N, C-alpha and C positions, 0 to 999 in steps of 0.2 A: 567607099564601099567597106573598108576596114572598120570605120566608125559605126556603120550600121550593124556589122557583125558583132562588134564588141557590145554595143547597146542591146542587141538582141540577146546576147549571152547574159548580161546583167539582168535583163528583164526576165529571162527564162529561169534564172536562179531565184529571182524573187517569187515567181509563180510556184516553183518547187517549195520554197519556204512557206508560202501560203498554204499549199497542200499539206505540208507537215503540220502546220497549225490546225488545220481541219482534222487531220488524223489524231493529233493530240487531244482535241476536243472529243473526238469519238472514243478514244481510250479512257478518258476521264469519265465520260457518260456511261460507258460500258462497265467500268469499275463501280460506279455508284449504283447502277441498275442491278448489277450482279449481287451486291450486298443487300439491296432492298428485296430482291426476289429469291434469294437463297441459292444461287448457283455461283460457281467459281470459274473464272476465265484466267488461266495461268499467264503470267507475264505482262499484264496490263500496266503495272507500274514501270516495269523496265522499258516497255515499248513507248510509254508516255515520255520517259526520260530521253530515249533515243530520238524521238520526234522533236522534242524541245531543242535538243542540241542541233539536230539537222536544220530546224527553222532558224536558229540563231546564226549558224555558220553560212547557210545559203543566202541569208539576207544581208550579209556584210557588204558585199560589193554594191548592190543596188542602193543601200542606205548611204554609202560613201558618195556615190555618183549623184544622188539627189541632195547632197549637202546636209544630211540629217545626223551625221555623227557628231558626238559632243566634242566641241573644240574649246580650248582655253584661249579666248580672244583678248584677254586683258592686255597682254603685251603687243599683240598684233594691231590692236586699235590705235596704239600710240606710235607705231612705226609707219613710215611713208617711203615710197620709192624703192630704191635698191636694197635698203635694210629690210623692208617688209618682204620683198621678193626673195632675198637671201634666207630669211627665216622660213618662208614657205618651202623653198627648195630643200633646205636642211631637214625640215619636218617630213616632207614627202619622201626624201631619200632614205632617212632613217626608218620611217614607217614601212617603206617598200622593202628595205633589207630585212626587217623583222618579219614582215608578212611572207617573204620568200622562205625564210627559215621555218616559220610555222607551217607553210605549205609542204616543204620538203619533209619535215618530221611527221606531219600528219599522213602524208602518203606512205612514208616508211612504216609508220605504225600500222596502217591498214594492210600493207603488204606483208608485214611480219605476222600479223594476226591470221592472215590467210595462209601463209606458208606453214605456220605452226599449228593450224587448226584450233586456234584459241576460241573458246566458247564462254558465254556468260556464266556466272556462278549461280544465277537464279534458276528457278524451276523451268524456265522456258528453253534454256540451253541454246541460245541464239549464237550462231557464228559471229564473233565480234567484228569481223571485217565489214559486214553489211552495214551496221550503223556507223562505223568509223568512216565509211566511204563518203557519207554526206559531209563529214567534217573535212575530209581531204579535198573533196571537190569544192566545197565552199571556201576553204582557205586558199586554194589555187586561184579561184576566180577573184577573191579579194586581193591577192597579191598582184594579179594582172590589173585590177582596177587601180590600185595604188601606183603601180608603174605607169599606167595610162595617164593618171593625173600628173605624175612627175613629168612625163613627156610633154603633156599639154602646157604645163607651167614653163618648162624649158623653152618651148616654142612661142610662149606668150599668148596662148589661145585658151588658157584655163579660165573658166568663169568663176570668179571668186565671189562669195556672198558679200553684200554690203554690210557696213558696221551695224546698222539697225536690224538686219535680218538675223543676226546672231541672237538677238533678244526674243525672237519669235517663239522659240521653244522653251523659254524659261518661265 
């Protein structure tokens, strides 16, 4: 049941990332149309940037779980057995620790922006905690996904891509 909940969380974050991409497209189109027809919508550039960051951070966990993150497999392909597993554990452990730090500091940044009533310097004057929330949520889910992968590797249940599968994206 926990596996279904985690997978649903990763998929939900991917859906939110896709919605951010659609919103980004809308902001770019609105900016283009406003220039063509002589009207101005304040903040379209800023909102496009917020949505781009939201899409990137919210998609991290789903991309990791689907095996689509860029991996340097040059060393991994030459290792076998316990040496390969040790490198996988070390990589996932270090990545998980860094992701937890990123999540902590992202949440702290959003919280401080809310507490200090920090607003953007652009003409839109958006409270910064709102766009920073997508970064915080995305990084928390990403940290959870990395720790999930570490746990699966420790238990011997992690599905690792075959050597030829790494070439699929190149």
